[in-house]
N, C-alpha and C positions, 0 to 999 in steps of 0.2 A: 504494500500500500504506500502511495506517495506521501511524503511529508506534508502535513496539513499546515496551511497558512491562510491569511485573509482572502486571497484570491480563489482558493478551492475548498473553503470550509463548509459551504452549503452541500446538502446531500439530497440526491434524487434516487428514488427507488423506481427504476424503469417500469416494472410490472404495475406499480401503483400509479405513478405520476403520468405515464405515457400510455401504456396499454389499456388499463382499466378506464381511464377518462376518455380515451379515443373510442373505445367500444361503447361506452355510455352515450357519447355524442353521436356516434353512428346510429345507434338505436333511436335516439331522439330525432335525428335528422331524417332517417328513413320513415319513421312514424308520421312526422309532419308532412313529408313528401307524399306518402300514401293518402293521408287525409286530404291534402290539396287535390291530388289526382282524382280521388273518389268524388270530390265536390265538382270538379270540372267536367267529369264524365257523367255526372248525374246519377252515379251509383249511390244507393242509400246506405251502404255499409260504412258508417263512421265509428261504430262502437269499438272495433278492433284497433284502428289507429289511435283513438282516444285512450284506450286502455294501455297501449304501448307508450304513448306520450306520458301518461300518469306513471307507468312503471319506470321509465327513464328518469323522470323528475324525482321519484322516490329514491332511485339508485344514486343520483347525484347528491341528494341530501344525506343519504347514509354514508357515502364515501367522504363527503366533506366533514360531517360531524365525527366520523371515526378518526379522521386526521386531527381535527381541532381538539377532541377529547384527549387523544394521546399526547399532543403537544402541551396541553394544559397540565397534565400529570407530570410531564418531564420538566416543565417550568417550575412547578412546586418543588420537585426533587432538586433541581439546580439551585433554587433559592436557599433551600436548607443546607445543601453541600457548601455553597459559597459563604453562607453565614457561619457555618462551622469552621471553614478554613480561615476566615477573617478572625473569628473568636480565638482560634488556636494561635494565631500570630499576634493578636493585640490584646486579648482578654476582654474585648467588647464586641457587641453585635454590629453588623453593617448599619450604616446610617439609614434611617427610615425614609429619607428623601430620595434614595435610589429607587428607580422604577424597576419592575421585574425585567424589562428589556435591557436596562443598563446592567443589571446583575448577570443576566445571561451573557451579555457581551464580555463582562469581566472574567467569566469562567475560562477564557482563553489566555488570560495573563499568567505568566509564570509567577511563582511565589516571590521572586525577587522584586517584581514590579507591581504586584497585586494591590498591596495596601496603599501605596502612593497613587496609583491609578484610580482606586476607589475614592480617595479623598479628592483627587482632581476632577473626577466625574461629578461629584456633588458640587464642588466649588464652581465649576464652569458649566454645570448642567449639560454635560456632553451627551450627544446623541449616541445610540449604540454603535453605529458604523464608525463614528469618530473614535470611540473607545477602542474598537477593534484595530483601527488604523494606527493608533498610538502604541499598540503593543509591540515591543521590540523582540521579546522571546516568547514565541507562540507555544501555548500548551494545548496540544491537540485533544479533540473530543470526537472519538470515532463511534460513540454509542448513540448519539442523537439521531432520531429518525424523522 
């Protein structure tokens, strides 16, 4: 696995991000096409295309919520891990002014720059991408999905 850094730290799962969503969009597109064709041809069969459209929309919502729920759980775990890391280094909890997105960005900072970067993130109200760009010694996270 290549060394992780700011430029390549995002992760795509091809079967989920590309294949699944492409298949769902194809189902939705085909159902809409069939509905329009049936209407143009004067064929009364709209029940099946409407059911396929409803099925595709349900699949889209299930796929999106599955992704969102998993990320929320990971965000909570990261917040707890980074709070523990900060506590182990300073004897204090992370500043409550840090947003969850800032804390998630800080997880890539090595121990040598973590505390200073956390203080800087609060003082300068840094955006998550700016925090990641400020990291000199990247600590990879290969477990996030």
